[in-house]
TORNUKE-658039 format. One line per 8 residues: number of its first residue (from 1); their letters; for each residue x, y, z of C-alpha. Coordinates in steps of 0.25 Angstrom, whole numbers, plus 5000, padded with zeros to 4 digits. Example, Ala and Ser with C-alpha at 12.3 -4.5 7.8 and 13.67 -1.06 7.14 Angstrom:
2
1 = as = 5049 4982 5031; 5055 4996 5029
***
This chain:
291
1 = mssprqte = 4963 4943 5048; 4967 4936 5060; 4979 4941 5068; 4989 4931 5062; 4985 4934 5048; 4993 4947 5049; 5005 4940 5052; 5003 4930 5041
9 = airseldt = 5001 4942 5031; 5014 4948 5036; 5021 4935 5034; 5015 4934 5020; 5019 4948 5016; 5033 4946 5020; 5035 4933 5013; 5029 4938 5000
17 = srakgdlr = 5037 4951 5000; 5050 4943 5003; 5047 4933 4992; 5043 4943 4981; 5042 4957 4987; 5049 4969 4993; 5056 4960 5003; 5064 4951 4993
25 = qvqippcp = 5076 4960 4994; 5077 4960 5010; 5087 4951 5015; 5083 4944 5028; 5095 4939 5036; 5093 4924 5039; 5088 4921 5053; 5100 4917 5062
33 = ellaqlqq = 5099 4902 5064; 5101 4904 5079; 5089 4913 5080; 5081 4903 5073; 5086 4892 5083; 5083 4902 5095; 5069 4905 5090; 5066 4890 5089
41 = amgqaepd = 5072 4887 5103; 5064 4898 5109; 5051 4894 5102; 5050 4881 5109; 5040 4879 5120; 5053 4877 5129; 5064 4884 5123; 5077 4876 5121
49 = lnlvshia = 5087 4883 5131; 5099 4874 5126; 5096 4879 5111; 5095 4893 5115; 5108 4892 5123; 5115 4885 5111; 5110 4897 5102; 5116 4907 5112
57 = sqdvamsa = 5129 4900 5112; 5130 4900 5096; 5136 4914 5095; 5147 4919 5105; 5142 4934 5104; 5127 4929 5106; 5132 4922 5118; 5140 4933 5123
65 = alirmang = 5128 4943 5122; 5119 4933 5130; 5129 4932 5141; 5131 4947 5141; 5116 4950 5142; 5115 4940 5153; 5126 4947 5161; 5120 4961 5158
73 = plykpvgp = 5113 4970 5169; 5099 4967 5163; 5099 4953 5169; 5106 4957 5182; 5115 4946 5183; 5119 4940 5197; 5131 4932 5199; 5142 4928 5189
81 = pcstvgqa = 5140 4933 5174; 5135 4923 5164; 5146 4917 5155; 5138 4907 5147; 5126 4907 5138; 5119 4898 5147; 5121 4907 5159; 5116 4919 5151
89 = mtrlglre = 5104 4912 5146; 5100 4908 5161; 5101 4923 5165; 5094 4929 5153; 5083 4918 5152; 5079 4911 5139; 5071 4922 5133; 5081 4933 5135
97 = taqllsrf = 5092 4924 5129; 5084 4921 5117; 5081 4936 5115; 5095 4940 5116; 5100 4929 5106; 5089 4933 5096; 5093 4947 5097; 5108 4943 5094
105 = lvqnaipv = 5105 4934 5083; 5095 4943 5076; 5105 4955 5077; 5117 4946 5071; 5108 4942 5060; 5104 4956 5056; 5116 4965 5058; 5114 4980 5057
113 = nnrqlarf = 5125 4989 5053; 5119 5002 5050; 5118 5015 5057; 5104 5017 5054; 5101 5005 5063; 5111 5008 5074; 5108 4999 5086; 5098 4992 5079
121 = wersakra = 5100 4978 5086; 5102 4985 5099; 5088 4992 5098; 5082 4979 5093; 5087 4972 5105; 5081 4983 5114; 5068 4983 5107; 5067 4968 5108
129 = aamdfiaq = 5070 4969 5123; 5060 4979 5125; 5049 4971 5118; 5053 4959 5126; 5051 4968 5139; 5037 4973 5134; 5033 4959 5131; 5035 4955 5145
137 = qlpgmsrd = 5026 4966 5149; 5015 4962 5140; 5008 4949 5143; 5006 4941 5130; 5018 4947 5122; 5028 4937 5118; 5042 4941 5122; 5049 4934 5111
145 = lahgfglf = 5040 4941 5100; 5042 4954 5107; 5057 4953 5108; 5058 4948 5093; 5049 4960 5089; 5058 4970 5096; 5071 4963 5089; 5065 4962 5075
153 = lhvgmpvl = 5057 4975 5074; 5066 4982 5065; 5075 4971 5060; 5070 4974 5046; 5079 4987 5046; 5092 4980 5046; 5087 4970 5036; 5082 4981 5027
161 = lqsmkgya = 5096 4988 5029; 5103 4976 5023; 5093 4973 5012; 5088 4986 5007; 5097 4996 5000; 5095 5010 5006; 5088 5005 5018; 5098 5013 5027
169 = stmveana = 5094 5026 5021; 5079 5022 5022; 5081 5021 5037; 5087 5035 5038; 5075 5040 5030; 5065 5033 5037; 5070 5038 5051; 5070 5052 5046
177 = ridrpfia = 5057 5053 5040; 5045 5057 5048; 5034 5057 5037; 5033 5041 5037; 5036 5029 5045; 5050 5022 5044; 5044 5010 5037; 5037 5019 5027
185 = tenanhrt = 5051 5024 5022; 5056 5010 5022; 5045 5005 5013; 5046 5017 5004; 5061 5014 5002; 5061 4999 5002; 5047 4994 5001; 5048 4987 5014
193 = dhavvgal = 5051 4991 5028; 5058 4985 5041; 5045 4980 5047; 5043 4971 5035; 5057 4967 5034; 5058 4964 5049; 5046 4955 5048; 5053 4948 5036
201 = vvrvwnlp = 5065 4945 5045; 5056 4939 5056; 5048 4931 5045; 5061 4926 5038; 5067 4922 5052; 5055 4914 5055; 5052 4922 5068; 5038 4923 5074
209 = pllmaavr = 5027 4928 5064; 5021 4938 5075; 5035 4944 5075; 5035 4946 5060; 5022 4953 5060; 5026 4962 5072; 5039 4966 5065; 5031 4968 5052
217 = lhhdfsal = 5020 4977 5058; 5029 4985 5069; 5027 4998 5062; 5013 4996 5058; 5007 5001 5071; 4993 5001 5065; 4994 4986 5067; 4992 4988 5082
225 = gakdvdpd = 4978 4982 5084; 4975 4977 5070; 4967 4965 5070; 4976 4957 5060; 4988 4959 5068; 4992 4949 5079; 4991 4955 5093; 5005 4950 5096
233 = vhaliaag = 5010 4958 5084; 5002 4971 5089; 5009 4969 5103; 5023 4968 5097; 5021 4980 5088; 5016 4988 5100; 5027 4983 5110; 5037 4986 5099
241 = liaewlmr = 5033 5001 5099; 5034 5002 5114; 5048 4994 5114; 5053 5004 5104; 5048 5016 5112; 5054 5010 5125; 5067 5008 5118; 5068 5022 5112
249 = rheglsed = 5065 5028 5126; 5077 5020 5131; 5085 5026 5120; 5081 5040 5122; 5074 5041 5109; 5061 5048 5106; 5048 5040 5103; 5046 5037 5088
257 = adwaanha = 5035 5039 5079; 5029 5025 5080; 5028 5026 5095; 5022 5040 5095; 5011 5035 5085; 5008 5021 5090; 5012 5020 5105; 4998 5022 5110
265 = aamawlhv = 4993 5010 5101; 5004 5001 5105; 5003 5004 5120; 4988 5002 5119; 4990 4988 5112; 4999 4983 5123; 4991 4990 5134; 5003 4997 5140
273 = qwtdleqw = 5003 5010 5147; 5014 5021 5148; 5017 5017 5162; 5020 5003 5156; 5030 5009 5146; 5037 5017 5157; 5039 5005 5165; 5044 4997 5153
281 = eealvpif = 5054 5008 5149; 5060 5008 5163; 5061 4992 5163; 5067 4992 5149; 5079 5001 5152; 5088 4990 5157; 5084 4981 5146; 5087 4991 5135
289 = dat = 5100 4994 5142; 5104 4980 5142; 5100 4977 5128
***
């Protein structure tokens, strides 16, 4: 199998399962129209600045979030504060603007109201910011893919919560058990898991195939180095493990089982050392705080 074949196999698996398999009862929220427009605008060789500005102005709360971020300490504003979307976009830059808009639109499309997923979108935003930072440190890694991976990594959880009876109890059980991985409990109880459902969201929303494959495989660390997996997917999975560890460090949490078992392979795949991680951890503090 060549590298792209694995991505094609995942897409085929999802389509088949959604048509006549275990995913038929999973309700995928529709992709926000503004997100589709934003993806189209940013996917052009020369992104349409006017269209991005128009998208940002379509929702008062989204515009306010953009202006608030531009006036925040992370961007060290000099002079009078931004008061318009255009001023905020100029200060933030196009890529950062698009990332913030994407986070806002996804969060509003998939609301989370459950104590088992407290701070879900806050942590997703932090993970996405960490992935974007890591991509800047690793030549050849797409910042857009990295940010999307951080944002969509666990999106299957709130979707399952809305679709599957008893999933809230499953999360409690899965977090408590030490005899098997989280997704094993999900599959035992619901015949699917958040990695599969998250990949389905990416697929239905017509987001990049590599993002779909990475979300699908993000708990399958045996995929690191496998010949049938695209190298960019390897990199996203490895960087995601590091981003999660850095985020947990910032939050004062202990390392999780995935990190303990797989960090050496992830670091080796990305050719990073402990000294790199120490520098990244320090540099991410203001980014995490702002997010």
